[in-house]
N, CA, C and O of each residue as an XYZ file, in Angstrom:
344
protein
N       0.926     -1.342     -0.047
C      -0.064      0.064     -0.037
C       0.834      1.413      0.276
O       1.722      1.564      1.115
N       0.392      2.176     -0.517
C       1.354      3.677     -0.731
C       0.464      4.337      0.135
O      -0.755      4.168      0.119
N       1.094      5.114      0.915
C       0.122      6.228      1.934
C       1.350      7.533      1.591
O       2.533      7.472      1.253
N       0.204      8.944      1.925
C       1.201      9.900      2.055
C       1.369      9.945      3.896
O       0.728      9.566      4.876
N       2.892     10.796      3.539
C       3.789     10.287      5.095
C       2.787     11.325      5.838
O       2.713     11.051      7.036
N       2.153     12.218      5.537
C       1.379     12.884      6.499
C       0.195     12.753      6.594
O      -0.483     13.632      7.127
N      -0.384     11.541      6.066
C      -1.813     10.930      6.562
C      -2.226     11.398      7.648
O      -1.329     11.381      8.492
N      -3.538     11.965      8.154
C      -4.296     12.082      9.055
C      -5.458     11.936      9.136
O      -6.101     11.631     10.140
N      -6.010     12.239      7.584
C      -7.595     11.519      8.295
C      -8.156     11.278      6.680
O      -8.223     12.100      5.767
N      -8.531      9.825      6.699
C      -8.634      9.177      7.927
C      -6.989      8.466      7.921
O      -6.180      8.534      6.996
N      -6.836      7.881      9.069
C      -5.397      7.462      9.253
C      -5.120      5.956      9.731
O      -5.572      5.508     10.785
N      -4.193      5.107      8.687
C      -4.366      4.129      9.082
C      -4.131      3.670     10.308
O      -4.586      2.551     10.547
N      -3.640      4.134     11.024
C      -3.488      3.773     12.420
C      -4.375      3.525     13.332
O      -4.281      2.681     14.224
N      -5.739      4.655     13.017
C      -7.127      4.916     13.346
C      -7.864      3.330     12.596
O      -8.551      2.384     12.979
N      -7.315      3.721     11.552
C      -8.413      2.337     10.523
C      -8.205      0.938     10.962
O      -9.050      0.049     11.058
N      -6.868      0.893     11.227
C      -6.263     -0.368     11.311
C      -5.394     -0.756     12.659
O      -4.489     -1.588     12.711
N      -5.793     -0.112     13.510
C      -5.465     -0.071     14.875
C      -3.706     -0.538     14.885
O      -2.924     -0.142     14.020
N      -3.298     -1.475     16.082
C      -2.023     -1.592     15.978
C      -1.220     -2.114     14.762
O       0.001     -1.994     14.668
N      -2.027     -2.714     13.825
C      -1.119     -3.263     12.369
C      -0.623     -1.786     11.843
O       0.553     -1.563     11.557
N      -1.794     -0.691     11.742
C      -1.466      0.161     10.948
C      -0.324      1.143     11.396
O       0.217      1.938     10.627
N       0.008      0.983     12.850
C       1.022      2.125     13.689
C       2.127      1.204     13.191
O       3.073      1.809     12.685
N       2.238     -0.376     13.227
C       3.363     -1.057     12.536
C       3.799     -0.657     11.270
O       4.954     -0.399     10.931
N       2.713     -0.625     10.557
C       2.809     -0.410      9.284
C       3.761      0.967      8.743
O       4.736      1.022      7.994
N       3.057      1.945      9.432
C       3.967      3.416      9.295
C       5.298      3.772     10.271
O       6.199      4.577     10.035
N       5.132      2.970     11.353
C       6.673      2.885     11.816
C       7.860      1.776     11.187
O       9.070      1.734     11.410
N       7.119      1.030     10.439
C       8.598      0.396      9.579
C       8.420      0.820      8.154
O       8.980      0.153      7.284
N       7.611      1.985      7.787
C       7.995      2.469      6.706
C       8.992      2.990      6.242
O       9.525      3.717      7.080
N       9.583      2.963      5.147
C      11.164      3.962      4.725
C      10.478      5.351      4.297
O       9.305      5.704      4.176
N      11.600      5.924      4.138
C      11.307      7.860      3.958
C      10.316      7.895      2.993
O       9.754      6.881      2.582
N      10.131      8.766      2.700
C       8.892      9.380      1.416
C       9.777      9.379      0.556
O      10.979      9.611      0.687
N       8.973      9.018     -0.676
C       9.320      9.426     -2.016
C       9.365     11.045     -1.986
O       9.239     11.821     -1.039
N       9.612     11.298     -3.513
C       9.459     12.547     -3.917
C       8.308     13.305     -3.919
O       8.410     14.528     -4.021
N       7.213     12.772     -3.823
C       5.851     13.037     -3.608
C       5.299     12.981     -1.894
O       4.174     13.380     -1.592
N       6.028     12.568     -1.126
C       5.953     12.507      0.573
C       4.792     11.246      0.737
O       3.931     11.182      1.615
N       4.995     10.415     -0.206
C       4.362      8.800     -0.377
C       5.431      7.660      0.322
O       6.583      7.410     -0.033
N       4.711      7.109      1.344
C       5.749      5.593      1.726
C       4.666      4.582      1.516
O       3.499      4.673      1.898
N       5.162      3.720      0.930
C       5.040      1.976      0.930
C       5.217      1.415      2.385
O       6.258      1.358      3.039
N       3.873      0.991      2.759
C       4.074      0.117      3.728
C       2.867     -1.525      3.271
O       1.844     -1.560      2.587
N       3.450     -2.413      3.859
C       3.030     -3.693      3.878
C       2.240     -4.196      5.018
O       2.697     -4.305      6.156
N       0.865     -4.540      4.617
C       0.146     -5.029      5.527
C      -0.687     -6.187      4.970
O      -1.047     -6.348      3.804
N      -0.960     -7.092      6.212
C      -1.767     -8.358      5.448
C      -3.178     -7.996      5.815
O      -3.498     -7.131      6.629
N      -4.012     -8.791      5.091
C      -5.474     -8.814      4.902
C      -6.100    -10.057      4.936
O      -5.502    -10.998      4.415
N      -7.237    -10.252      5.473
C      -8.074    -11.334      5.906
C      -8.650    -11.591      4.537
O      -8.524    -12.670      3.957
N      -9.038    -10.956      4.241
C      -9.879    -11.223      2.551
C      -9.977     -9.816      2.093
O     -10.172     -8.778      2.726
N      -9.724    -10.132      0.357
C      -9.851     -9.149     -0.308
C     -11.195     -8.363     -0.382
O     -10.839     -7.401     -1.062
N     -11.776     -8.276     -0.262
C     -13.559     -7.886      0.100
C     -13.336     -7.029      1.228
O     -13.817     -5.896      1.222
N     -12.453     -7.578      2.489
C     -11.853     -6.831      3.330
C     -11.100     -5.647      3.056
O     -11.353     -4.458      3.251
N     -10.194     -6.193      2.599
C      -9.001     -4.992      2.165
C      -9.596     -3.650      0.939
O      -9.179     -2.493      0.900
N     -10.757     -4.333     -0.042
C     -11.125     -3.368     -0.441
C     -12.116     -2.482      0.015
O     -12.256     -1.336     -0.411
N     -12.913     -3.097      1.019
C     -13.322     -1.945      1.884
C     -12.781     -0.931      2.987
O     -13.327      0.094      3.393
N     -11.422     -1.554      3.405
C     -10.280     -0.764      3.862
C      -9.755      0.328      3.200
O      -9.589      1.437      3.708
N      -9.439     -0.055      1.831
C      -9.009      1.116      1.285
C      -9.942      1.784      0.830
O      -9.482      2.905      0.612
N     -11.300      1.736      0.478
C     -12.269      2.716      0.132
C     -12.419      3.964      1.259
O     -12.807      5.124      1.123
N     -11.954      3.231      2.398
C     -12.521      4.202      3.765
C     -11.063      4.785      3.503
O     -10.946      5.903      4.006
N     -10.118      4.410      2.965
C      -8.679      5.804      3.103
C      -9.249      6.816      2.118
O      -9.026      8.019      2.258
N      -9.906      6.382      1.230
C     -10.142      7.161     -0.101
C      -8.848      7.597     -0.971
O      -8.132      6.667     -1.341
N      -8.563      8.591     -1.249
C      -7.305      9.229     -1.973
C      -6.273      9.054     -0.815
O      -5.161      9.319     -1.272
N      -6.228      8.838      0.020
C      -5.290      9.209      1.097
C      -4.119      7.436      1.032
O      -3.038      7.302      1.605
N      -4.819      6.385      0.183
C      -3.811      5.509     -0.082
C      -4.031      4.778     -1.522
O      -5.015      4.861     -2.257
N      -3.107      4.207     -1.669
C      -3.429      3.185     -2.870
C      -2.373      1.612     -2.500
O      -1.314      1.246     -1.990
N      -3.518      1.161     -3.149
C      -3.591     -0.737     -3.159
C      -2.143     -0.539     -4.449
O      -2.395      0.017     -5.518
N      -0.830     -1.016     -4.175
C       0.248     -1.302     -5.220
C      -0.130     -2.825     -5.560
O       0.438     -3.195     -6.587
N      -0.782     -3.611     -5.083
C      -0.493     -5.143     -5.368
C      -1.297     -5.727     -4.311
O      -1.588     -5.018     -3.347
N      -1.712     -6.990     -4.373
C      -1.594     -7.737     -5.692
C      -2.406     -7.304     -7.034
O      -3.392     -6.586     -6.871
N      -2.154     -7.581     -7.951
C      -3.158     -6.985     -8.871
C      -4.901     -7.363     -8.742
O      -5.877     -6.614     -8.703
N      -4.820     -8.373     -8.711
C      -6.157     -9.009     -8.114
C      -7.205     -7.681     -7.039
O      -8.347     -7.269     -7.244
N      -6.282     -7.352     -5.992
C      -6.780     -6.310     -5.089
C      -7.096     -5.169     -5.857
O      -8.190     -4.606     -5.853
N      -5.810     -4.748     -6.714
C      -5.901     -3.484     -7.348
C      -7.505     -3.646     -8.412
O      -8.508     -3.003     -8.101
N      -7.491     -4.290     -9.249
C      -8.434     -4.582    -10.115
C      -9.774     -4.526     -9.278
O     -10.610     -3.740     -9.724
N     -10.104     -5.197     -8.188
C     -10.821     -5.131     -6.935
C     -11.473     -3.659     -7.032
O     -12.577     -3.385     -7.503
N     -10.353     -2.615     -6.372
C     -10.451     -1.762     -6.204
C     -11.451     -0.637     -7.016
O     -12.456      0.016     -6.733
N     -10.510     -0.825     -8.261
C     -10.715     -0.293     -9.342
C     -12.338     -0.348    -10.094
O     -13.040      0.407    -10.767
N     -12.438     -1.951     -9.424
C     -14.351     -2.070     -9.975
C     -15.203     -1.312     -9.326
O     -16.184     -0.777     -9.843
N     -14.732     -1.191     -7.662
C     -15.529     -0.763     -6.347
C     -15.769      0.776     -6.933
O     -16.923      1.200     -6.886
N     -14.743      1.616     -7.475
C     -14.558      2.731     -7.260
C     -15.547      2.932     -8.753
O     -16.409      3.810     -8.715
N     -15.393      2.111    -10.022
C     -16.128      2.509    -11.105
C     -17.418      2.481    -10.738
O     -18.161      3.288    -11.297
N     -17.902      1.699     -9.878
C     -19.134      1.799     -9.676
C     -19.918      2.778     -8.835
O     -21.017      3.277     -9.076
N     -19.057      2.960     -7.713
C     -19.203      4.269     -7.395
C     -19.480      5.763     -8.353
O     -20.284      6.686     -8.216
N     -18.748      5.571     -9.033
C     -18.567      6.803     -9.706
C     -19.615      6.762    -10.574
O     -20.044      7.898    -10.778
N     -20.150      5.987    -11.116
C     -21.117      5.807    -12.103
C     -22.666      6.109    -11.261
O     -23.561      6.859    -11.649
N     -22.642      5.193     -9.889
C     -23.781      5.971     -9.071
C     -23.783      7.367     -8.603
O     -24.724      8.108     -8.319
N     -22.592      7.540     -8.591
C     -22.793      9.270     -8.285
C     -22.845     10.509     -9.152
O     -23.188     11.658     -8.870
N     -22.294      9.826    -10.596
C     -22.597     10.701    -11.670
C     -23.979     10.977    -12.246
O     -24.239     11.894    -13.025
N     -25.059      9.839    -11.648
C     -26.586     10.077    -12.471
C     -27.040     11.200    -11.470
O     -26.871     11.383    -10.265
N     -27.705     11.892    -12.502
C     -28.463     13.062    -12.447
C     -27.539     14.199    -12.335
O     -27.904     15.132    -11.620
N     -26.231     14.281    -13.015
C     -25.588     15.531    -13.068
C     -25.043     16.021    -14.161
O     -24.496     17.123    -14.138
């Protein structure tokens, strides 16, 4: 997962508890855009998709490819749902 180092709301540490805190503590230095890469285990793809959507634009799933596709699919459904009537 890729996160901005300055993530405050929503916060991975709040969303994922101790696992989020450990992931952020083990992250390397931020890249040129201020993002860090963290690794987190997930119990199921559906749970990971929900967790990532809760973080909104403050997170990016880097892999596995199936998870990225699932997040993209969920975002496409949301984009279509919210675009109706505009």
